[in-house]
Structure formats: structure tokens, C-alpha cells
Gaussian input, Z-matrix of N, CA and C with variables (Angstrom, degrees):
# hf/3-21g

backbone

0 1
 N
 C     1     B1
 C     2     B2     1     A1
 N     3     B3     2     A2     1     D1
 C     4     B4     3     A3     2     D2
 C     5     B5     4     A4     3     D3
 N     6     B6     5     A5     4     D4
 C     7     B7     6     A6     5     D5
 C     8     B8     7     A7     6     D6
 N     9     B9     8     A8     7     D7
 C    10    B10     9     A9     8     D8
 C    11    B11    10    A10     9     D9
 N    12    B12    11    A11    10    D10
 C    13    B13    12    A12    11    D11
 C    14    B14    13    A13    12    D12
 N    15    B15    14    A14    13    D13
 C    16    B16    15    A15    14    D14
 C    17    B17    16    A16    15    D15
 N    18    B18    17    A17    16    D16
 C    19    B19    18    A18    17    D17
 C    20    B20    19    A19    18    D18
 N    21    B21    20    A20    19    D19
 C    22    B22    21    A21    20    D20
 C    23    B23    22    A22    21    D21
 N    24    B24    23    A23    22    D22
 C    25    B25    24    A24    23    D23
 C    26    B26    25    A25    24    D24
 N    27    B27    26    A26    25    D25
 C    28    B28    27    A27    26    D26
 C    29    B29    28    A28    27    D27
 N    30    B30    29    A29    28    D28
 C    31    B31    30    A30    29    D29
 C    32    B32    31    A31    30    D30
 N    33    B33    32    A32    31    D31
 C    34    B34    33    A33    32    D32
 C    35    B35    34    A34    33    D33
 N    36    B36    35    A35    34    D34
 C    37    B37    36    A36    35    D35
 C    38    B38    37    A37    36    D36
 N    39    B39    38    A38    37    D37
 C    40    B40    39    A39    38    D38
 C    41    B41    40    A40    39    D39
 N    42    B42    41    A41    40    D40
 C    43    B43    42    A42    41    D41
 C    44    B44    43    A43    42    D42
 N    45    B45    44    A44    43    D43
 C    46    B46    45    A45    44    D44
 C    47    B47    46    A46    45    D45
 N    48    B48    47    A47    46    D46
 C    49    B49    48    A48    47    D47
 C    50    B50    49    A49    48    D48
 N    51    B51    50    A50    49    D49
 C    52    B52    51    A51    50    D50
 C    53    B53    52    A52    51    D51
 N    54    B54    53    A53    52    D52
 C    55    B55    54    A54    53    D53
 C    56    B56    55    A55    54    D54
 N    57    B57    56    A56    55    D55
 C    58    B58    57    A57    56    D56
 C    59    B59    58    A58    57    D57
 N    60    B60    59    A59    58    D58
 C    61    B61    60    A60    59    D59
 C    62    B62    61    A61    60    D60
 N    63    B63    62    A62    61    D61
 C    64    B64    63    A63    62    D62
 C    65    B65    64    A64    63    D63
 N    66    B66    65    A65    64    D64
 C    67    B67    66    A66    65    D65
 C    68    B68    67    A67    66    D66
 N    69    B69    68    A68    67    D67
 C    70    B70    69    A69    68    D68
 C    71    B71    70    A70    69    D69
 N    72    B72    71    A71    70    D70
 C    73    B73    72    A72    71    D71
 C    74    B74    73    A73    72    D72
 N    75    B75    74    A74    73    D73
 C    76    B76    75    A75    74    D74
 C    77    B77    76    A76    75    D75
 N    78    B78    77    A77    76    D76
 C    79    B79    78    A78    77    D77
 C    80    B80    79    A79    78    D78
 N    81    B81    80    A80    79    D79
 C    82    B82    81    A81    80    D80
 C    83    B83    82    A82    81    D81
 N    84    B84    83    A83    82    D82
 C    85    B85    84    A84    83    D83
 C    86    B86    85    A85    84    D84
 N    87    B87    86    A86    85    D85
 C    88    B88    87    A87    86    D86
 C    89    B89    88    A88    87    D87
 N    90    B90    89    A89    88    D88
 C    91    B91    90    A90    89    D89
 C    92    B92    91    A91    90    D90
 N    93    B93    92    A92    91    D91
 C    94    B94    93    A93    92    D92
 C    95    B95    94    A94    93    D93
 N    96    B96    95    A95    94    D94
 C    97    B97    96    A96    95    D95
 C    98    B98    97    A97    96    D96
 N    99    B99    98    A98    97    D97
 C   100   B100    99    A99    98    D98
 C   101   B101   100   A100    99    D99
 N   102   B102   101   A101   100   D100
 C   103   B103   102   A102   101   D101
 C   104   B104   103   A103   102   D102
 N   105   B105   104   A104   103   D103
 C   106   B106   105   A105   104   D104
 C   107   B107   106   A106   105   D105
 N   108   B108   107   A107   106   D106
 C   109   B109   108   A108   107   D107
 C   110   B110   109   A109   108   D108
 N   111   B111   110   A110   109   D109
 C   112   B112   111   A111   110   D110
 C   113   B113   112   A112   111   D111
 N   114   B114   113   A113   112   D112
 C   115   B115   114   A114   113   D113
 C   116   B116   115   A115   114   D114
 N   117   B117   116   A116   115   D115
 C   118   B118   117   A117   116   D116
 C   119   B119   118   A118   117   D117
 N   120   B120   119   A119   118   D118
 C   121   B121   120   A120   119   D119
 C   122   B122   121   A121   120   D120
 N   123   B123   122   A122   121   D121
 C   124   B124   123   A123   122   D122
 C   125   B125   124   A124   123   D123
 N   126   B126   125   A125   124   D124
 C   127   B127   126   A126   125   D125
 C   128   B128   127   A127   126   D126
 N   129   B129   128   A128   127   D127
 C   130   B130   129   A129   128   D128
 C   131   B131   130   A130   129   D129
 N   132   B132   131   A131   130   D130
 C   133   B133   132   A132   131   D131
 C   134   B134   133   A133   132   D132
 N   135   B135   134   A134   133   D133
 C   136   B136   135   A135   134   D134
 C   137   B137   136   A136   135   D135
 N   138   B138   137   A137   136   D136
 C   139   B139   138   A138   137   D137
 C   140   B140   139   A139   138   D138
 N   141   B141   140   A140   139   D139
 C   142   B142   141   A141   140   D140
 C   143   B143   142   A142   141   D141
 N   144   B144   143   A143   142   D142
 C   145   B145   144   A144   143   D143
 C   146   B146   145   A145   144   D144
 N   147   B147   146   A146   145   D145
 C   148   B148   147   A147   146   D146
 C   149   B149   148   A148   147   D147
 N   150   B150   149   A149   148   D148
 C   151   B151   150   A150   149   D149
 C   152   B152   151   A151   150   D150
 N   153   B153   152   A152   151   D151
 C   154   B154   153   A153   152   D152
 C   155   B155   154   A154   153   D153
 N   156   B156   155   A155   154   D154
 C   157   B157   156   A156   155   D155
 C   158   B158   157   A157   156   D156
 N   159   B159   158   A158   157   D157
 C   160   B160   159   A159   158   D158
 C   161   B161   160   A160   159   D159
 N   162   B162   161   A161   160   D160
 C   163   B163   162   A162   161   D161
 C   164   B164   163   A163   162   D162
 N   165   B165   164   A164   163   D163
 C   166   B166   165   A165   164   D164
 C   167   B167   166   A166   165   D165
 N   168   B168   167   A167   166   D166
 C   169   B169   168   A168   167   D167
 C   170   B170   169   A169   168   D168
 N   171   B171   170   A170   169   D169
 C   172   B172   171   A171   170   D170
 C   173   B173   172   A172   171   D171
 N   174   B174   173   A173   172   D172
 C   175   B175   174   A174   173   D173
 C   176   B176   175   A175   174   D174
 N   177   B177   176   A176   175   D175
 C   178   B178   177   A177   176   D176
 C   179   B179   178   A178   177   D177
 N   180   B180   179   A179   178   D178
 C   181   B181   180   A180   179   D179
 C   182   B182   181   A181   180   D180
 N   183   B183   182   A182   181   D181
 C   184   B184   183   A183   182   D182
 C   185   B185   184   A184   183   D183
 N   186   B186   185   A185   184   D184
 C   187   B187   186   A186   185   D185
 C   188   B188   187   A187   186   D186
 N   189   B189   188   A188   187   D187
 C   190   B190   189   A189   188   D188
 C   191   B191   190   A190   189   D189
 N   192   B192   191   A191   190   D190
 C   193   B193   192   A192   191   D191
 C   194   B194   193   A193   192   D192
 N   195   B195   194   A194   193   D193
 C   196   B196   195   A195   194   D194
 C   197   B197   196   A196   195   D195
 N   198   B198   197   A197   196   D196
 C   199   B199   198   A198   197   D197
 C   200   B200   199   A199   198   D198
 N   201   B201   200   A200   199   D199
 C   202   B202   201   A201   200   D200
 C   203   B203   202   A202   201   D201
 N   204   B204   203   A203   202   D202
 C   205   B205   204   A204   203   D203
 C   206   B206   205   A205   204   D204
 N   207   B207   206   A206   205   D205
 C   208   B208   207   A207   206   D206
 C   209   B209   208   A208   207   D207
 N   210   B210   209   A209   208   D208
 C   211   B211   210   A210   209   D209
 C   212   B212   211   A211   210   D210
 N   213   B213   212   A212   211   D211
 C   214   B214   213   A213   212   D212
 C   215   B215   214   A214   213   D213
 N   216   B216   215   A215   214   D214
 C   217   B217   216   A216   215   D215
 C   218   B218   217   A217   216   D216
 N   219   B219   218   A218   217   D217
 C   220   B220   219   A219   218   D218
 C   221   B221   220   A220   219   D219
 N   222   B222   221   A221   220   D220
 C   223   B223   222   A222   221   D221
 C   224   B224   223   A223   222   D222
 N   225   B225   224   A224   223   D223
 C   226   B226   225   A225   224   D224
 C   227   B227   226   A226   225   D225
 N   228   B228   227   A227   226   D226
 C   229   B229   228   A228   227   D227
 C   230   B230   229   A229   228   D228
 N   231   B231   230   A230   229   D229
 C   232   B232   231   A231   230   D230
 C   233   B233   232   A232   231   D231
 N   234   B234   233   A233   232   D232
 C   235   B235   234   A234   233   D233
 C   236   B236   235   A235   234   D234
 N   237   B237   236   A236   235   D235
 C   238   B238   237   A237   236   D236
 C   239   B239   238   A238   237   D237
 N   240   B240   239   A239   238   D238
 C   241   B241   240   A240   239   D239
 C   242   B242   241   A241   240   D240
 N   243   B243   242   A242   241   D241
 C   244   B244   243   A243   242   D242
 C   245   B245   244   A244   243   D243
 N   246   B246   245   A245   244   D244
 C   247   B247   246   A246   245   D245
 C   248   B248   247   A247   246   D246
 N   249   B249   248   A248   247   D247
 C   250   B250   249   A249   248   D248
 C   251   B251   250   A250   249   D249
 N   252   B252   251   A251   250   D250
 C   253   B253   252   A252   251   D251
 C   254   B254   253   A253   252   D252
 N   255   B255   254   A254   253   D253
 C   256   B256   255   A255   254   D254
 C   257   B257   256   A256   255   D255
 N   258   B258   257   A257   256   D256
 C   259   B259   258   A258   257   D257
 C   260   B260   259   A259   258   D258
 N   261   B261   260   A260   259   D259
 C   262   B262   261   A261   260   D260
 C   263   B263   262   A262   261   D261
 N   264   B264   263   A263   262   D262
 C   265   B265   264   A264   263   D263
 C   266   B266   265   A265   264   D264
 N   267   B267   266   A266   265   D265
 C   268   B268   267   A267   266   D266
 C   269   B269   268   A268   267   D267
 N   270   B270   269   A269   268   D268
 C   271   B271   270   A270   269   D269
 C   272   B272   271   A271   270   D270
 N   273   B273   272   A272   271   D271
 C   274   B274   273   A273   272   D272
 C   275   B275   274   A274   273   D273
 N   276   B276   275   A275   274   D274
 C   277   B277   276   A276   275   D275
 C   278   B278   277   A277   276   D276
 N   279   B279   278   A278   277   D277
 C   280   B280   279   A279   278   D278
 C   281   B281   280   A280   279   D279
 N   282   B282   281   A281   280   D280
 C   283   B283   282   A282   281   D281
 C   284   B284   283   A283   282   D282
 N   285   B285   284   A284   283   D283
 C   286   B286   285   A285   284   D284
 C   287   B287   286   A286   285   D285
 N   288   B288   287   A287   286   D286
 C   289   B289   288   A288   287   D287
 C   290   B290   289   A289   288   D288
 N   291   B291   290   A290   289   D289
 C   292   B292   291   A291   290   D290
 C   293   B293   292   A292   291   D291
 N   294   B294   293   A293   292   D292
 C   295   B295   294   A294   293   D293
 C   296   B296   295   A295   294   D294
 N   297   B297   296   A296   295   D295
 C   298   B298   297   A297   296   D296
 C   299   B299   298   A298   297   D297
 N   300   B300   299   A299   298   D298
 C   301   B301   300   A300   299   D299
 C   302   B302   301   A301   300   D300
 N   303   B303   302   A302   301   D301
 C   304   B304   303   A303   302   D302
 C   305   B305   304   A304   303   D303
 N   306   B306   305   A305   304   D304
 C   307   B307   306   A306   305   D305
 C   308   B308   307   A307   306   D306
 N   309   B309   308   A308   307   D307
 C   310   B310   309   A309   308   D308
 C   311   B311   310   A310   309   D309
 N   312   B312   311   A311   310   D310
 C   313   B313   312   A312   311   D311
 C   314   B314   313   A313   312   D312

   B1=1.4486
   B2=1.5320
   B3=1.2941
   B4=1.4182
   B5=1.5040
   B6=1.3390
   B7=1.4833
   B8=1.5196
   B9=1.2930
   B10=1.4668
   B11=1.5107
   B12=1.3139
   B13=1.4315
   B14=1.5223
   B15=1.3297
   B16=1.4984
   B17=1.5616
   B18=1.3188
   B19=1.4864
   B20=1.4653
   B21=1.3327
   B22=1.4404
   B23=1.5010
   B24=1.3663
   B25=1.4679
   B26=1.5090
   B27=1.3181
   B28=1.4888
   B29=1.5565
   B30=1.3365
   B31=1.4729
   B32=1.5126
   B33=1.3484
   B34=1.4549
   B35=1.5211
   B36=1.3237
   B37=1.4523
   B38=1.5426
   B39=1.3388
   B40=1.4873
   B41=1.5026
   B42=1.3068
   B43=1.4922
   B44=1.4799
   B45=1.3247
   B46=1.4578
   B47=1.5358
   B48=1.3009
   B49=1.4334
   B50=1.5313
   B51=1.3054
   B52=1.4809
   B53=1.5003
   B54=1.3346
   B55=1.4773
   B56=1.5173
   B57=1.3042
   B58=1.4673
   B59=1.5220
   B60=1.2848
   B61=1.4809
   B62=1.5311
   B63=1.3466
   B64=1.4941
   B65=1.5383
   B66=1.2917
   B67=1.4521
   B68=1.5154
   B69=1.3510
   B70=1.4697
   B71=1.5640
   B72=1.2989
   B73=1.4446
   B74=1.5222
   B75=1.2954
   B76=1.4596
   B77=1.5325
   B78=1.3248
   B79=1.4224
   B80=1.5824
   B81=1.3269
   B82=1.4763
   B83=1.4773
   B84=1.3241
   B85=1.4644
   B86=1.4954
   B87=1.3166
   B88=1.4480
   B89=1.5194
   B90=1.3227
   B91=1.4836
   B92=1.5097
   B93=1.3401
   B94=1.4594
   B95=1.5056
   B96=1.3432
   B97=1.4832
   B98=1.5115
   B99=1.3306
   B100=1.4673
   B101=1.5000
   B102=1.2791
   B103=1.4689
   B104=1.5570
   B105=1.3173
   B106=1.4590
   B107=1.5300
   B108=1.3526
   B109=1.4629
   B110=1.5580
   B111=1.2987
   B112=1.4512
   B113=1.5254
   B114=1.3347
   B115=1.4770
   B116=1.5567
   B117=1.2671
   B118=1.4846
   B119=1.5118
   B120=1.2933
   B121=1.4578
   B122=1.5212
   B123=1.3018
   B124=1.4627
   B125=1.5230
   B126=1.2855
   B127=1.4489
   B128=1.5141
   B129=1.3352
   B130=1.5010
   B131=1.5125
   B132=1.3372
   B133=1.4695
   B134=1.5360
   B135=1.3557
   B136=1.4491
   B137=1.5360
   B138=1.3178
   B139=1.4318
   B140=1.5163
   B141=1.3144
   B142=1.4237
   B143=1.5244
   B144=1.2914
   B145=1.4463
   B146=1.4998
   B147=1.2912
   B148=1.4846
   B149=1.5220
   B150=1.3491
   B151=1.4133
   B152=1.5113
   B153=1.3340
   B154=1.4588
   B155=1.4981
   B156=1.3255
   B157=1.4411
   B158=1.4944
   B159=1.3703
   B160=1.4752
   B161=1.5205
   B162=1.2999
   B163=1.4435
   B164=1.5172
   B165=1.3096
   B166=1.4504
   B167=1.5190
   B168=1.3281
   B169=1.4544
   B170=1.4886
   B171=1.3230
   B172=1.4494
   B173=1.5210
   B174=1.2962
   B175=1.4356
   B176=1.5471
   B177=1.3223
   B178=1.4622
   B179=1.5419
   B180=1.3185
   B181=1.4678
   B182=1.5100
   B183=1.3336
   B184=1.4423
   B185=1.5214
   B186=1.3118
   B187=1.4296
   B188=1.5531
   B189=1.3213
   B190=1.4652
   B191=1.5723
   B192=1.2921
   B193=1.4659
   B194=1.5194
   B195=1.3405
   B196=1.4802
   B197=1.5408
   B198=1.3032
   B199=1.4802
   B200=1.5318
   B201=1.3131
   B202=1.4549
   B203=1.5118
   B204=1.3309
   B205=1.4632
   B206=1.4989
   B207=1.3500
   B208=1.4612
   B209=1.5460
   B210=1.3176
   B211=1.4482
   B212=1.5550
   B213=1.3161
   B214=1.4777
   B215=1.4946
   B216=1.2803
   B217=1.4521
   B218=1.5638
   B219=1.2926
   B220=1.4462
   B221=1.5111
   B222=1.3319
   B223=1.4728
   B224=1.5130
   B225=1.3232
   B226=1.4717
   B227=1.5507
   B228=1.3191
   B229=1.4467
   B230=1.5178
   B231=1.3248
   B232=1.4752
   B233=1.5212
   B234=1.2949
   B235=1.4478
   B236=1.5283
   B237=1.3448
   B238=1.4453
   B239=1.5048
   B240=1.2938
   B241=1.4784
   B242=1.4918
   B243=1.2605
   B244=1.4719
   B245=1.4929
   B246=1.2998
   B247=1.3993
   B248=1.5009
   B249=1.3444
   B250=1.4440
   B251=1.4985
   B252=1.2949
   B253=1.4565
   B254=1.4992
   B255=1.3515
   B256=1.4677
   B257=1.4899
   B258=1.2987
   B259=1.4552
   B260=1.5106
   B261=1.3536
   B262=1.4424
   B263=1.5335
   B264=1.3277
   B265=1.4886
   B266=1.5623
   B267=1.3070
   B268=1.4648
   B269=1.5205
   B270=1.3301
   B271=1.4377
   B272=1.5339
   B273=1.3027
   B274=1.4625
   B275=1.5195
   B276=1.3020
   B277=1.4670
   B278=1.5149
   B279=1.3183
   B280=1.4643
   B281=1.5142
   B282=1.3377
   B283=1.4682
   B284=1.5589
   B285=1.3305
   B286=1.4717
   B287=1.4939
   B288=1.2839
   B289=1.4916
   B290=1.5553
   B291=1.3105
   B292=1.4849
   B293=1.5272
   B294=1.2855
   B295=1.4857
   B296=1.5544
   B297=1.3039
   B298=1.4717
   B299=1.5288
   B300=1.3387
   B301=1.4640
   B302=1.5401
   B303=1.3247
   B304=1.4444
   B305=1.5086
   B306=1.3072
   B307=1.4651
   B308=1.4879
   B309=1.3674
   B310=1.4379
   B311=1.5059
   B312=1.3012
   B313=1.4760
   B314=1.5193
   A1=106.82
   A2=117.28
   A3=123.99
   A4=109.73
   A5=118.69
   A6=122.48
   A7=109.84
   A8=114.64
   A9=119.55
   A10=108.98
   A11=115.93
   A12=120.95
   A13=110.96
   A14=114.67
   A15=118.92
   A16=106.70
   A17=113.41
   A18=119.74
   A19=109.22
   A20=117.85
   A21=122.71
   A22=109.62
   A23=115.93
   A24=120.79
   A25=113.67
   A26=116.63
   A27=117.15
   A28=104.10
   A29=110.74
   A30=119.78
   A31=106.19
   A32=116.36
   A33=124.32
   A34=109.43
   A35=117.49
   A36=119.35
   A37=112.21
   A38=116.28
   A39=119.12
   A40=112.35
   A41=118.47
   A42=121.46
   A43=114.92
   A44=117.30
   A45=120.15
   A46=113.48
   A47=119.19
   A48=121.29
   A49=113.24
   A50=113.55
   A51=118.51
   A52=110.14
   A53=117.54
   A54=120.53
   A55=112.71
   A56=115.79
   A57=118.59
   A58=112.47
   A59=117.21
   A60=121.46
   A61=110.47
   A62=116.14
   A63=116.81
   A64=113.42
   A65=116.65
   A66=120.71
   A67=112.98
   A68=117.86
   A69=119.86
   A70=108.43
   A71=113.49
   A72=120.52
   A73=108.72
   A74=117.93
   A75=120.75
   A76=110.69
   A77=113.73
   A78=118.64
   A79=113.65
   A80=114.75
   A81=120.15
   A82=113.34
   A83=118.08
   A84=122.81
   A85=113.45
   A86=116.26
   A87=119.72
   A88=109.73
   A89=115.73
   A90=120.27
   A91=108.77
   A92=117.30
   A93=122.52
   A94=107.13
   A95=116.42
   A96=120.25
   A97=109.89
   A98=115.04
   A99=122.00
   A100=114.72
   A101=118.56
   A102=121.67
   A103=110.02
   A104=116.21
   A105=118.74
   A106=109.12
   A107=117.78
   A108=122.30
   A109=114.07
   A110=117.68
   A111=120.77
   A112=115.71
   A113=115.11
   A114=117.07
   A115=113.93
   A116=113.53
   A117=122.52
   A118=107.60
   A119=117.91
   A120=120.39
   A121=109.49
   A122=114.34
   A123=121.23
   A124=110.99
   A125=119.88
   A126=122.02
   A127=114.69
   A128=116.51
   A129=120.88
   A130=110.79
   A131=117.02
   A132=123.26
   A133=111.21
   A134=114.70
   A135=120.58
   A136=109.12
   A137=117.40
   A138=118.58
   A139=110.50
   A140=116.69
   A141=117.35
   A142=111.22
   A143=115.77
   A144=124.10
   A145=108.45
   A146=116.41
   A147=122.26
   A148=109.35
   A149=115.80
   A150=124.35
   A151=110.55
   A152=117.87
   A153=120.97
   A154=109.51
   A155=116.86
   A156=122.36
   A157=115.10
   A158=115.85
   A159=119.47
   A160=110.97
   A161=117.05
   A162=123.14
   A163=110.92
   A164=116.64
   A165=122.14
   A166=105.53
   A167=116.72
   A168=121.07
   A169=108.84
   A170=116.39
   A171=122.40
   A172=110.64
   A173=117.57
   A174=120.22
   A175=109.01
   A176=114.50
   A177=121.72
   A178=109.01
   A179=116.21
   A180=118.20
   A181=107.06
   A182=117.11
   A183=124.07
   A184=107.61
   A185=115.67
   A186=120.90
   A187=112.17
   A188=114.47
   A189=121.53
   A190=112.30
   A191=118.66
   A192=120.55
   A193=109.76
   A194=116.87
   A195=119.60
   A196=111.59
   A197=116.76
   A198=121.52
   A199=107.08
   A200=116.22
   A201=120.87
   A202=110.10
   A203=115.89
   A204=121.88
   A205=110.33
   A206=114.63
   A207=119.66
   A208=105.94
   A209=116.32
   A210=121.66
   A211=109.28
   A212=116.07
   A213=119.10
   A214=110.05
   A215=116.63
   A216=122.73
   A217=108.86
   A218=116.68
   A219=121.46
   A220=106.72
   A221=116.90
   A222=121.59
   A223=111.27
   A224=119.86
   A225=120.76
   A226=111.35
   A227=114.84
   A228=121.39
   A229=107.21
   A230=116.08
   A231=122.94
   A232=111.89
   A233=118.00
   A234=122.36
   A235=118.58
   A236=120.00
   A237=116.98
   A238=114.00
   A239=115.22
   A240=122.46
   A241=106.68
   A242=117.77
   A243=120.38
   A244=109.10
   A245=118.42
   A246=123.63
   A247=110.28
   A248=116.63
   A249=121.23
   A250=109.20
   A251=115.95
   A252=120.68
   A253=109.36
   A254=115.31
   A255=120.63
   A256=111.90
   A257=121.32
   A258=123.54
   A259=113.37
   A260=116.39
   A261=120.14
   A262=110.24
   A263=115.16
   A264=119.97
   A265=108.75
   A266=114.39
   A267=119.12
   A268=108.86
   A269=116.40
   A270=122.32
   A271=110.20
   A272=115.99
   A273=122.78
   A274=106.70
   A275=117.40
   A276=121.26
   A277=112.19
   A278=120.56
   A279=121.84
   A280=110.45
   A281=118.19
   A282=117.78
   A283=114.27
   A284=114.44
   A285=118.15
   A286=111.69
   A287=115.38
   A288=124.83
   A289=104.86
   A290=117.01
   A291=119.36
   A292=110.24
   A293=115.60
   A294=120.69
   A295=110.43
   A296=116.13
   A297=119.25
   A298=106.54
   A299=117.15
   A300=120.81
   A301=108.77
   A302=116.63
   A303=121.52
   A304=108.24
   A305=115.93
   A306=122.66
   A307=106.28
   A308=115.67
   A309=123.74
   A310=108.24
   A311=118.21
   A312=119.45
   A313=114.20
   D1=136.52
   D2=179.17
   D3=-82.89
   D4=141.49
   D5=177.75
   D6=-74.17
   D7=150.13
   D8=171.00
   D9=-124.03
   D10=154.13
   D11=-179.05
   D12=-159.63
   D13=156.43
   D14=174.83
   D15=-83.55
   D16=132.61
   D17=173.59
   D18=-132.35
   D19=126.54
   D20=177.93
   D21=-116.29
   D22=120.01
   D23=-176.04
   D24=-102.13
   D25=8.36
   D26=175.24
   D27=-149.96
   D28=158.93
   D29=179.02
   D30=-98.06
   D31=119.83
   D32=-177.47
   D33=-126.44
   D34=105.19
   D35=-175.54
   D36=-62.64
   D37=-25.94
   D38=177.63
   D39=-71.18
   D40=-17.46
   D41=-179.88
   D42=-108.23
   D43=-1.56
   D44=-174.66
   D45=-59.35
   D46=-40.48
   D47=178.23
   D48=-57.89
   D49=-45.51
   D50=178.57
   D51=-66.59
   D52=-44.38
   D53=179.07
   D54=-61.01
   D55=-41.80
   D56=177.72
   D57=-60.22
   D58=-37.27
   D59=177.08
   D60=-71.07
   D61=-46.22
   D62=-177.57
   D63=-69.11
   D64=-27.54
   D65=-178.37
   D66=-97.02
   D67=15.27
   D68=179.38
   D69=-66.06
   D70=152.72
   D71=-177.96
   D72=-128.26
   D73=129.75
   D74=179.97
   D75=-148.34
   D76=168.53
   D77=-179.56
   D78=-129.11
   D79=13.00
   D80=-178.54
   D81=96.90
   D82=-20.08
   D83=172.96
   D84=-101.56
   D85=-41.59
   D86=174.30
   D87=-147.57
   D88=158.50
   D89=-179.38
   D90=-137.48
   D91=147.98
   D92=179.66
   D93=-124.20
   D94=131.58
   D95=176.28
   D96=-65.18
   D97=150.03
   D98=179.90
   D99=-80.24
   D100=51.21
   D101=-178.13
   D102=-77.61
   D103=155.40
   D104=177.50
   D105=-61.61
   D106=146.94
   D107=-174.32
   D108=-55.21
   D109=-33.39
   D110=-176.99
   D111=-89.28
   D112=-0.06
   D113=-170.62
   D114=-80.93
   D115=152.56
   D116=169.97
   D117=-130.46
   D118=164.34
   D119=-176.01
   D120=-63.72
   D121=123.27
   D122=177.87
   D123=-153.73
   D124=-160.22
   D125=179.06
   D126=-73.78
   D127=-8.49
   D128=179.18
   D129=-110.19
   D130=-48.48
   D131=-171.98
   D132=-106.08
   D133=153.17
   D134=173.30
   D135=-142.47
   D136=69.23
   D137=179.34
   D138=-64.05
   D139=145.67
   D140=179.69
   D141=-167.32
   D142=153.55
   D143=174.40
   D144=-128.45
   D145=132.02
   D146=-171.36
   D147=-124.79
   D148=137.46
   D149=179.53
   D150=-101.58
   D151=129.85
   D152=177.28
   D153=-58.64
   D154=126.24
   D155=-179.09
   D156=82.39
   D157=0.67
   D158=179.07
   D159=-89.39
   D160=95.92
   D161=-175.18
   D162=-121.11
   D163=152.34
   D164=172.96
   D165=-109.32
   D166=113.89
   D167=-177.04
   D168=-98.32
   D169=129.71
   D170=-178.94
   D171=-137.19
   D172=135.03
   D173=178.62
   D174=-107.78
   D175=128.78
   D176=-178.39
   D177=-121.90
   D178=139.50
   D179=179.11
   D180=-92.28
   D181=122.07
   D182=178.78
   D183=-124.58
   D184=122.41
   D185=-179.96
   D186=51.82
   D187=39.41
   D188=175.14
   D189=78.97
   D190=4.51
   D191=179.57
   D192=-119.43
   D193=132.78
   D194=178.64
   D195=-70.19
   D196=129.24
   D197=178.26
   D198=-119.04
   D199=125.45
   D200=-178.61
   D201=-100.87
   D202=129.11
   D203=176.75
   D204=-119.91
   D205=144.44
   D206=174.88
   D207=-121.89
   D208=123.64
   D209=178.63
   D210=-118.43
   D211=141.16
   D212=173.50
   D213=-60.09
   D214=143.06
   D215=179.22
   D216=-94.22
   D217=126.49
   D218=176.80
   D219=-84.46
   D220=109.10
   D221=178.84
   D222=-68.11
   D223=163.17
   D224=178.63
   D225=-53.88
   D226=143.10
   D227=179.54
   D228=-73.86
   D229=112.76
   D230=-178.61
   D231=-97.53
   D232=4.40
   D233=-172.81
   D234=-98.65
   D235=-10.78
   D236=-171.60
   D237=-56.55
   D238=128.37
   D239=177.14
   D240=-138.87
   D241=117.59
   D242=178.45
   D243=-145.82
   D244=173.28
   D245=-179.43
   D246=-155.43
   D247=170.69
   D248=172.48
   D249=-149.15
   D250=155.12
   D251=178.61
   D252=-101.21
   D253=124.93
   D254=-176.59
   D255=49.87
   D256=-122.90
   D257=-177.60
   D258=-106.58
   D259=17.06
   D260=179.32
   D261=-72.38
   D262=175.35
   D263=-179.51
   D264=-66.86
   D265=155.05
   D266=176.29
   D267=-65.30
   D268=142.64
   D269=-178.33
   D270=-65.13
   D271=135.74
   D272=173.43
   D273=-143.94
   D274=124.03
   D275=-174.00
   D276=-57.14
   D277=-27.31
   D278=-177.57
   D279=-82.93
   D280=-4.29
   D281=-176.54
   D282=-112.83
   D283=10.96
   D284=-177.50
   D285=-124.99
   D286=163.98
   D287=176.31
   D288=-83.98
   D289=111.74
   D290=-177.80
   D291=-86.94
   D292=120.29
   D293=-179.74
   D294=-88.68
   D295=-32.44
   D296=-179.61
   D297=-153.48
   D298=144.34
   D299=178.40
   D300=-149.51
   D301=139.78
   D302=175.98
   D303=-152.98
   D304=126.87
   D305=-179.89
   D306=-126.21
   D307=119.37
   D308=176.40
   D309=-128.28
   D310=103.27
   D311=-179.90
   D312=-70.76

């Protein structure tokens, strides 16, 4: 049987949300979205790490009735990796001219 895998040969900000979800990595206890290493939460990226069973429970009163919601808790982003050359701005993938790009989870 031949292996299959996702391979992305270009950086497309319109597809980053989907790619981050498809490239998530987990072990059953926690999972991390496949966001680019330099990303932080913004209008393009949503890096996150989630713990199994880690929920935020909140009760809201709607029309006089209490409604309980449980939402996954986004743990602190432990992945940020960035750099800069001399005193230039910190590298951010969305701010540079990309000559070549390849993402293989």
C-alpha cells in the first residue's frame, strides 16, 4: 500500500485555518494545531493546544433558564519561534516575499 500525505507547496492565507486543523498533531491526551511556527492568534492564524477533558464550564441565563456550556480551553501557545537579523523587524511569514514554501505534516 502506498503512503498518502498532505503536501502544501504554497502559502495561502485564505487556507491557513483549514491547514492548521488538518495538520494538527495529538496523542489522545493533548493536541496542537498545525500553525506556522511564527504565528500568533490573529485574523489568519489560530494556534492552539488543547488538553483532553480541559473544559471551561459556564452557565448563562437565557430567557430565565440556566444554560450550561462547555468550551475547550486553548492552552498557552508553546510553539512561537521567530528570529530577526541584526536590528531589523522580527520575522513574520505574512510580512515577507516568499520565494519558496513547502509544508509536509
